[in-house]
C-alpha positions as CSV (number, residue, x, y, z in Angstrom):
1,M,9.1,57.8,10.7
2,T,11.1,60.9,11.7
3,Y,12.3,61.1,15.3
4,I,14.4,64.3,15.2
5,T,13.9,67.7,13.5
6,A,16.1,70.1,11.5
7,D,15.7,72.7,14.2
8,E,17.0,70.2,16.9
9,V,20.0,69.4,14.7
10,R,20.7,73.2,14.4
11,N,20.6,73.6,18.1
12,R,23.0,70.7,18.6
13,S,25.5,71.7,15.9
14,G,25.1,75.5,15.8
15,V,24.9,75.5,12.0
16,P,23.1,78.6,10.5
17,T,20.5,78.5,7.7
18,S,22.9,80.6,5.6
19,L,25.3,77.7,5.5
20,I,23.1,74.5,5.5
21,T,19.5,74.4,4.4
22,D,16.6,72.6,6.1
23,A,16.5,70.3,3.1
24,Q,20.1,69.3,3.6
25,L,19.6,68.6,7.3
26,T,16.5,66.6,6.5
27,E,18.7,64.5,4.2
28,F,21.2,63.9,7.0
29,I,18.3,62.9,9.3
30,S,17.0,60.4,6.7
31,Q,20.4,58.8,6.7
32,V,21.1,58.8,10.4
33,E,17.8,57.4,11.7
34,P,17.8,54.0,9.7
35,E,21.5,53.6,10.4
36,M,20.8,54.0,14.1
37,A,18.1,51.3,13.9
38,R,20.5,49.0,12.0
39,W,23.3,49.5,14.5
40,M,21.1,48.9,17.5
41,N,19.5,45.9,15.7
42,T,16.0,46.9,16.6
43,A,13.3,49.4,15.7
44,F,12.1,52.6,17.5
45,V,8.5,52.2,16.5
46,P,6.5,49.0,17.1
47,T,7.2,46.9,14.1
48,E,5.4,43.7,13.0
49,V,7.4,40.9,11.5
50,I,6.7,37.3,10.5
51,E,9.3,34.7,11.2
52,I,9.4,31.1,9.8
53,R,11.5,29.0,12.0
54,D,12.6,25.4,12.6
55,G,10.8,23.7,15.5
56,N,13.3,22.9,18.3
57,G,11.4,20.3,20.3
58,L,11.3,22.6,23.3
59,S,8.6,24.6,25.0
60,R,10.3,27.9,24.3
61,I,11.8,29.6,21.3
62,F,13.5,33.0,20.8
63,A,12.4,35.7,18.4
64,R,15.2,37.1,16.3
65,K,14.2,40.7,17.1
66,N,13.7,42.2,20.5
67,P,12.4,43.8,22.7
68,I,9.3,41.8,21.9
69,L,6.1,43.7,22.6
70,S,3.4,41.3,21.5
71,V,2.9,37.9,19.9
72,R,-0.1,38.2,17.5
73,V,-0.2,34.8,15.7
74,L,1.7,31.6,16.5
75,T,1.6,28.3,14.6
76,S,3.6,25.1,15.4
77,N,4.2,22.0,13.3
78,N,2.8,23.7,10.2
79,S,-0.9,23.6,11.3
80,T,-1.3,23.8,15.1
81,T,-2.6,27.3,15.9
82,I,-1.6,28.3,19.4
83,D,-3.7,31.0,21.0
84,P,-1.3,33.9,22.0
85,A,-3.4,34.2,25.2
86,D,-1.7,30.9,26.3
87,V,1.8,32.2,25.5
88,H,4.2,34.2,27.6
89,W,7.1,36.2,26.3
90,H,10.1,37.9,27.9
91,K,10.2,41.4,26.6
92,P,14.0,42.1,26.8
93,S,15.3,38.8,25.3
94,G,12.5,37.9,22.9
95,K,11.9,34.6,24.6
96,I,8.5,33.0,23.8
97,F,7.3,30.1,25.8
98,L,4.2,27.9,25.9
99,T,2.1,27.7,29.1
100,S,0.4,24.6,30.3
101,D,-2.9,25.8,28.7
102,A,-1.4,26.1,25.2
103,D,-2.7,23.9,22.4
104,A,0.8,22.4,22.1
105,G,3.4,21.6,24.8
106,R,6.4,22.1,22.6
107,F,7.5,23.5,19.2
108,V,7.6,20.2,17.3
109,T,11.0,19.5,15.7
110,G,11.0,20.1,12.0
111,S,12.3,22.3,9.2
112,Q,10.5,25.7,8.6
113,N,7.4,24.5,10.5
114,T,7.0,27.2,13.1
115,F,5.4,30.6,12.2
116,I,5.5,33.6,14.5
117,K,3.9,37.0,13.9
118,Y,5.0,39.4,16.5
119,I,5.7,43.1,17.3
120,Y,9.0,44.3,18.5
121,G,10.6,47.7,19.2
122,M,12.7,49.6,21.6
123,L,10.4,52.0,23.3
124,V,9.7,53.4,26.8
125,E,6.7,54.7,28.6
126,S,6.0,58.3,28.3
127,S,4.4,60.5,31.0
128,T,1.0,60.1,29.2
129,K,-0.8,57.3,31.1
130,T,-4.3,56.3,32.2
131,T,-6.0,53.3,33.7
132,S,-8.8,51.1,32.5
133,A,-12.1,51.4,34.3
134,S,-13.3,47.9,33.4
135,A,-11.8,44.5,32.3
136,S,-11.0,44.1,28.6
137,I,-11.3,41.1,26.4
138,A,-9.1,39.8,23.6
139,G,-10.1,40.7,20.0
140,T,-9.7,43.3,17.3
141,S,-10.8,46.9,17.5
142,V,-11.2,46.6,21.2
143,A,-12.8,49.6,23.0
144,L,-11.2,50.3,26.4
145,T,-13.0,52.3,29.0
146,V,-10.4,54.5,30.7
147,S,-10.2,57.2,33.4
148,S,-8.8,59.8,31.0
149,I,-8.1,60.1,27.2
150,T,-5.9,63.3,27.6
151,G,-2.7,63.1,25.6
152,F,-3.8,60.0,23.5
153,A,-4.4,60.2,19.8
154,D,-5.2,58.0,16.8
155,E,-2.2,55.9,15.7
156,D,-0.4,56.2,19.1
157,W,1.1,53.0,20.4
158,V,0.3,52.0,24.0
159,E,1.4,49.3,26.4
160,I,-1.2,47.7,28.6
161,Y,-0.3,45.9,31.9
162,G,-1.6,45.3,35.3
163,M,-1.4,43.2,38.5
164,D,-2.7,40.2,36.6
165,G,0.8,39.9,35.1
166,K,-0.4,40.3,31.5
167,R,1.4,42.9,29.3
168,E,1.2,43.7,25.6
169,V,1.4,46.5,23.1
170,A,-1.4,47.7,20.8
171,Q,-2.0,50.7,18.5
172,I,-4.9,53.1,18.9
173,N,-6.9,52.9,15.7
174,A,-9.6,55.5,16.2
175,T,-9.7,59.0,17.7
176,P,-10.2,58.7,21.5
177,S,-13.5,60.1,22.6
178,G,-15.2,60.6,26.0
179,T,-13.8,57.8,28.1
180,T,-13.0,55.4,25.4
181,I,-9.7,54.4,23.7
182,Q,-10.0,51.9,20.9
183,V,-7.0,49.7,20.0
184,D,-6.3,47.5,17.0
185,Q,-5.9,44.2,18.7
186,L,-5.5,42.6,22.1
187,V,-4.4,39.0,22.4
188,K,-4.9,38.8,26.1
189,T,-7.6,39.8,28.6
190,H,-6.7,42.6,31.0
191,E,-8.1,43.3,34.5
192,S,-9.8,46.5,35.4
193,G,-7.3,49.1,36.7
194,S,-4.6,48.1,34.2
195,V,-2.2,50.8,33.2
196,I,-2.4,52.1,29.7
197,A,0.8,54.0,28.8
198,K,1.7,55.8,25.6
199,L,5.0,54.7,24.2
200,E,7.8,56.8,22.8
201,I,11.4,56.5,21.5
202,P,13.9,56.6,24.4
203,E,15.3,60.1,24.8
204,Y,18.9,58.9,24.9
205,I,18.4,57.3,21.5
206,R,17.1,60.6,20.1
207,T,20.1,62.4,21.6
208,Y,22.5,59.9,19.9
209,M,20.7,60.5,16.6
210,L,21.1,64.3,17.0
211,I,24.8,63.9,17.6
212,E,25.2,61.8,14.4
213,A,23.2,64.4,12.4
214,A,25.1,67.3,14.0
215,L,28.4,65.6,12.9
216,C,27.1,65.4,9.3
217,A,26.2,69.1,9.5
218,A,29.6,70.1,11.0
219,M,31.6,68.1,8.5
220,N,29.5,69.6,5.7
221,A,30.2,73.0,7.0
222,I,34.0,72.4,7.0
223,G,33.8,71.5,3.4
224,A,31.5,74.3,2.5
225,T,33.7,77.0,3.9
226,Y,36.5,76.4,1.3
227,V,35.2,79.4,-0.6
228,F,35.6,81.8,2.3
229,N,38.5,84.2,2.2
230,A,41.0,83.8,5.1
231,S,42.5,87.2,4.4
232,Y,42.0,90.2,2.1
233,S,43.5,93.6,1.4
234,L,42.2,97.1,0.6
235,G,45.1,99.2,-0.7
236,E,47.6,99.3,2.1
237,L,45.1,97.8,4.5
238,Q,45.5,94.0,5.0
239,V,43.2,91.9,7.1
240,T,43.7,88.3,8.2
241,K,40.7,86.5,9.5
242,G,42.1,83.0,9.9
243,V,40.7,79.8,8.5
244,P,36.9,79.7,8.9
245,Y,36.6,76.0,9.7
246,T,38.5,76.1,13.0
247,H,35.3,76.5,15.1
248,W,33.7,73.6,13.1
249,R,36.7,71.4,13.7
250,E,36.3,72.0,17.5
251,T,32.6,71.2,17.1
252,V,33.4,67.9,15.4
253,N,36.0,67.0,18.0
254,N,33.5,67.6,20.9
255,L,30.7,65.7,19.1
256,L,33.0,62.8,18.6
257,K,33.8,62.7,22.3
258,E,30.2,62.7,23.2
259,R,29.4,60.1,20.6
260,K,32.1,57.8,22.1
261,M,30.7,58.3,25.6
262,R,27.3,57.3,24.5
263,K,28.4,54.4,22.3
264,D,30.3,52.9,25.2
265,R,27.1,53.0,27.2
266,I,24.4,52.1,24.6
267,K,24.8,48.5,23.4
268,P,23.1,46.9,20.3
269,R,20.2,44.5,20.9
270,P,21.4,40.8,20.7
271,S,19.8,38.3,18.3
272,I,19.6,34.8,19.6
273,M,19.9,32.7,16.5
274,V,20.2,29.2,18.1
275,D,17.5,28.0,20.6
């Protein structure tokens, strides 16, 4: 998935089409985006993963990736299926813990006997929101009656939460129509009046990506200007233009300063490997 565009990189770097093509900028973007996800140790679109873990004998366990957005399937002791409706999770840390209603009170100690299918990703609420007009049930391809479908589209990811304390993420899997939004799966029930918010990549992460891509463009521009004449003469007339990469060098220096500022503030997501 692409989060930034060639035009945005041009605006950030000032590089003209005569020097670097859209195809080149797209190549820079394709390198920057996955590297950003690797550095941050997370994803910027809801991503499903299956983990096979050792049971720890406790009522809680930590997913290796976070923020955790939903637990879709959970099995303990190789065969005990635990209904995700009876599971709580702490979004920032990835902590998953069993409630008193769960089919198991603890993750039975054992080697590779715990299976977790969950969705994680670093996203924020957008300004596109609505509320449910009736209670929803757990299941697949769940139709939600909402107050408005404006701004929502097929394949959007949404977060559903309310005063009942239940929160999870689901993907719209049909074109919204009338007062209905259909999502792929809900593992919990949700009360009427729950908020349904469209999710998006944090803007500060997009800005960081633009800085990295702009650095690629500026450094490429420095190398590409080696063929430019720094001076020339016409008979007795001599003209000195100076080295053409001076402006790009300043661009690189300023981008590096901004990158350092943001890197000092934006920290990678931790993975808790030992429970």
